C-alpha positions in Angstrom: 3.6 -35.2 0.5 5.3 -32.2 -0.6 3.7 -28.8 -1.2 4.1 -29.5 -4.8 1.8 -32.6 -4.2 -0.3 -31.1 -1.6 -2.9 -29.4 -4.0 -5.6 -31.9 -2.4 -9.4 -32.6 -3.3 -10.9 -30.1 -1.6 -8.5 -27.3 -3.3 -9.8 -28.8 -6.9 -13.0 -28.7 -5.5 -13.6 -25.3 -4.5 -11.3 -24.2 -7.6 -9.2 -22.5 -4.5 -5.8 -23.2 -3.1 -4.3 -22.4 0.3 -1.7 -19.3 -0.8 1.2 -21.8 0.4 0.3 -24.0 -2.7 0.5 -20.8 -5.3 4.2 -21.4 -6.2 4.2 -25.4 -6.3 0.8 -24.6 -8.7 3.1 -21.8 -10.3 5.6 -24.7 -11.0 3.0 -27.0 -12.5 1.6 -24.7 -14.5 5.1 -23.6 -16.0 5.5 -27.1 -17.0 2.3 -27.2 -18.7 -0.3 -28.8 -15.9 -3.4 -26.5 -17.5 -5.7 -27.8 -14.3 -3.0 -26.9 -12.0 -3.0 -23.5 -14.1 -6.6 -22.9 -14.1 -6.6 -23.3 -10.2 -3.8 -21.0 -9.4 -5.5 -18.6 -11.2 -8.7 -18.9 -9.7 -7.1 -19.1 -6.2 -5.0 -15.6 -7.5 -8.5 -13.4 -8.7 -9.1 -12.5 -5.0 -5.7 -11.3 -4.2 -5.4 -9.6 -7.6 -8.8 -7.6 -7.5 -8.2 -6.3 -3.6 -4.5 -5.3 -5.2 -5.9 -3.3 -8.3 -9.0 -2.2 -6.2 -6.4 -0.4 -3.8 -5.6 2.2 -6.9 -7.7 2.2 -9.1 -10.8 3.6 -7.7 -13.1 3.3 -11.4 -15.1 -0.2 -11.3 -14.7 -0.2 -15.2 -11.2 0.7 -15.3 -10.1 -1.9 -12.2 -11.8 -4.6 -14.2 -9.9 -3.6 -17.5 -6.7 -3.5 -15.2 -7.5 -7.3 -13.4 -7.5 -8.6 -16.6 -4.5 -7.2 -17.9 -2.5 -8.5 -14.7 -3.7 -12.0 -16.2 -2.5 -11.6 -19.4 0.8 -10.3 -17.9 1.0 -13.1 -15.2 0.2 -15.5 -18.6 3.2 -14.0 -20.6 5.4 -14.1 -18.2 4.6 -16.5 -15.7 7.8 -18.5 -17.0 9.6 -15.9 -15.4 9.1 -16.6 -12.3 11.3 -18.4 -9.6 8.9 -20.6 -7.4 11.8 -20.9 -4.9 11.0 -16.7 -4.3 7.2 -15.9 -2.6 4.6 -15.3 -5.3 2.8 -12.5 -4.0 5.0 -9.5 -4.3 5.6 -10.4 -7.9 2.3 -10.5 -8.6 1.8 -7.2 -6.5 4.8 -5.4 -8.7 3.2 -6.3 -12.0 -0.3 -5.0 -10.7 0.6 -1.8 -9.3 2.6 -1.7 -12.5 -0.6 -2.5 -14.7 -2.3 0.2 -12.2 0.1 2.9 -13.1 -0.3 2.5 -16.9 -3.6 2.3 -16.8 -4.4 5.5 -15.0 -1.9 7.3 -17.5 -3.5 6.2 -19.9 -6.8 7.0 -18.5 -4.9 10.8 -17.7 -4.2 10.9 -21.4 -8.0 10.1 -22.7 -9.7 12.6 -19.9 -8.2 15.7 -22.0 -9.7 17.9 -19.4 -7.3 16.8 -16.7 -3.7 17.0 -16.8 -1.7 14.3 -14.8 1.4 14.6 -12.9 3.5 12.9 -10.8 1.9 14.4 -7.8 -2.1 13.9 -8.8 -0.9 10.2 -9.9 0.6 9.2 -6.7 -2.1 10.8 -4.5 -4.7 8.9 -6.9 -2.4 5.9 -5.8 -3.0 4.8 -2.3 -0.3 5.9 -0.6 -1.0 3.9 2.7 -1.4 0.7 0.6 2.1 -0.3 2.1 1.6 0.2 5.5 -1.4 -1.7 5.3 -0.2 -4.7 3.5 3.4 -4.6 5.1 4.6 -8.1 2.7 4.4 -5.4 -0.4 5.8 -2.2 1.2 9.5 -2.8 -0.8 7.2 -3.5 -4.3 5.2 -0.6 -3.6 8.3 1.3 -3.3 9.7 -0.1 -6.2 6.5 0.8 -8.4 6.4 4.2 -7.0 9.8 4.7 -8.2 9.7 3.2 -11.5 6.8 5.6 -11.9 8.6 8.3 -12.1 10.8 7.0 -14.9 9.8 7.7 -18.6 8.4 5.0 -20.5 11.3 3.8 -22.3 13.4 3.4 -19.3 10.8 1.7 -17.4 10.2 -0.5 -19.6 13.7 -1.8 -20.4 14.4 -1.8 -16.2 10.8 -3.8 -15.5 12.0 -6.3 -18.8 15.7 -6.6 -16.9 14.6 -6.7 -13.4 11.1 -8.1 -12.7 11.4 -9.8 -15.8 14.5 -10.5 -15.7 15.0 -11.3 -19.5 18.5 -11.1 -20.7 20.0 -7.9 -22.1 20.1 -9.5 -26.0 16.6 -10.7 -25.2 15.2 -6.3 -24.4 17.1 -5.1 -26.9 15.4 -8.0 -29.7 12.3 -7.4 -27.9 12.5 -3.5 -28.0 14.1 -3.2 -31.1 17.1 -1.7 -30.2 20.7 -2.5 -29.4 22.2 -3.7 -26.8 24.7 -0.8 -26.5 21.7 1.3 -26.5 19.4 -0.7 -24.3 22.8 -0.4 -21.7 22.4 3.6 -22.1 18.8 3.6 -21.3 19.7 1.2 -18.2 22.1 3.8 -16.9 20.1 6.9 -17.5 17.1 5.0 -15.8 19.3 3.8 -12.5 21.1 7.0 -12.3 17.4 8.6 -12.0 16.6 5.8 -9.7 19.8 6.3 -8.0 18.5 10.3 -7.4 14.9 9.3 -6.0 16.6 6.7 -3.0 17.5 3.4 -4.7 21.0 2.1 -4.2 22.9 0.5 -7.0 21.4 -2.6 -6.6 18.2 -1.2 -6.9 
């Protein structure tokens, strides 16, 4: 029995599947299997909550971020390649949503002025060490957090969500040449911060 078909009755009965089955569940969800999708989301929930709570220490805000992660997963699930590990993909989405939420919170709380140093301290700097599998994605998220919002959005859509330039240009109401210029500036800044040409 293949991993795709190995989603046994026990997993369905307890509402959770082993992480090794997550890519197969996502493939089924991408093919329209709503039961597999519900099982996947139920299985991912503890991992998503853990990822978010390592970065967001306010309980109410953390719950909001978990919901944003779930909505993002729902919106971009078609971009996931089941041949690749799922946790780094989810960790990148969770980190991005956490950074966005912390920035929004900083803008709302007018008594506090958030800068990159304060934000970096708010995000748990030891998370990568404790979660070796997520180290690369954590670095990517941290580097992306140094970009202006429009550049970060363009890089996320092209690199993380693997959207074509035409689709990103359409979604952001920009021309392809303007988007290329935006990406060029973003990659130049990322190279300054330690990412090579393939980053």
